N, C-alpha and C positions, 0 to 999 in steps of 0.2 A: 425463579422464573427468568430474571435479569442475566444472572450468570449463565443459564442456558443459553440465552440469546446472544450473549458474547462468545461463549464456548463453541457455538454451533455456527453463526454466521461467517466468522472470520475464518476458520478452517475450511468451511465449505466453499467460500469464494475464492481462496487460494487453491482448493483442490480442482475446482472447476477452472480456473485460469490456466493451470498447469496442464491439465488434460486437453483443453481447447488449442492452448499454444502448441503442444506435441503434435496434436493431430492435424491442425488447420495452419498454423503458425499465425494465429489471430487470437487476440484477447477483447471479447466484447466489452463495449463501454458501460454496459450495465453492471458488471462486476465491479469496476471501480466506483461508480455513482452509488452501489448498494453499500460497499464498504464506507464510503463518506457519510452517506445518508444515517446509517446505523450509528457510525460514531457519533454524528451530530445529535442524534436522538437519545443514544444511552449514556454517553459521557457525563451530562448533569445529574442523571438519575443515580450513578455511582457515587455521588458526592464530592465529584470533580470540581474544583473552584473555577471560575471564568478566566482567570489569569492562566491557569494550568491548561485549559481548554485552547486558550491563544495560542500558547507555545507549542502546543501539538499541530494546531493548523499552520503556525509559522514553519514548522519542521516539514510538513506536507508541502507548502509553497515552495519552500527552499529546495527539496528534492525534485519538485515538478520543474522548478526553473533550470536546475542543471541537467536534468534526464532529458528535457526537451531540447536544451542544448545539444547533448549528445545525439538526439534523434535528428536534427537539423542537420549534422554533420556525418549522419549515417552510422552512427555507431551503435544504434540499438533502436528497436522498434518503437512505435507510438505507443502501443497497449503496455508494452513492458514499462514505459515511462510512467503512464498513468497509474499503473497498478504499484510500482514502487511508491510513486506519492500517495497514493491512498493508504498503502500499509505503514507508511512512514507518519501519517496522521496517528494511527493508532499507537505508533511507538513513543511519539514525542521526542524532543531533544535529551537524549541521554546516551549511555554507553551502549544500550541495546539497539539502538537505531545503528550505530556504527558497525556494530557485529552483524547486523542483519544485511546492510548494504555491502559489507565485504564478502561474506558468504553468498550472498545472492549473485555479486560479481564473479566469484570462482566459479560457482555452478552454472552461471549463465555462460561463462566462457568455456566450459567444459562441453555443455550441451551444444554449443554452435561448431 
């Protein structure tokens, strides 16, 4: 059941955000809030220790700080910044976060 929650919520939220962004150029706050809430509830249940959870939240806050700086400069939308931060929370500090951010940057650049 736990695996189903993880493998359904994250992809559904990403798909919903992508479709919403393409159709209306907005990403609802509820998508980012749902991603953060589900991570906070599910991560301890997966056996993740508190230190690792803390590093995941640190990754999310770091990405939020950088992307909100870009938002303030007009480089990206606020919804994009919040979504990147929420998804970074799921990734934590590792090479997958860097890969995700690089790929997201290229795809975002191509779509704009």
